[in-house]
Phi, psi and omega in degrees: 000139183294142178265331180238157184300323181294320175293321175306307185298323179300316182295323180296315181295320176301311185289325181292325182287340178277349184286138175265106188278145181284155181285170176292328176301308183303320179301309181300309182302315185291321177304315182293320179294319177300313179298317179296319183290321177294319178298314177302317180295318176301317179293318179294319182288323171304312179297314186292328174295319184296310186294311178304317176300317182293318183293314181297320175297317181293320177296314182289342183265000179294322189279359182284000000 
């Protein structure tokens, strides 16, 4: 472990150079996949909320 800040920065630069960074194509594909999954999850939860709301309304209106 580094004792002084300059040595620490040098170690950080060395480790950063070892990282395999994704290509722009990989970044775009991953971004699109995340957007698709967020949209699907949002639609699922919207549908589930609507169905549960309808079921609760139906159950509560039975006693009227």
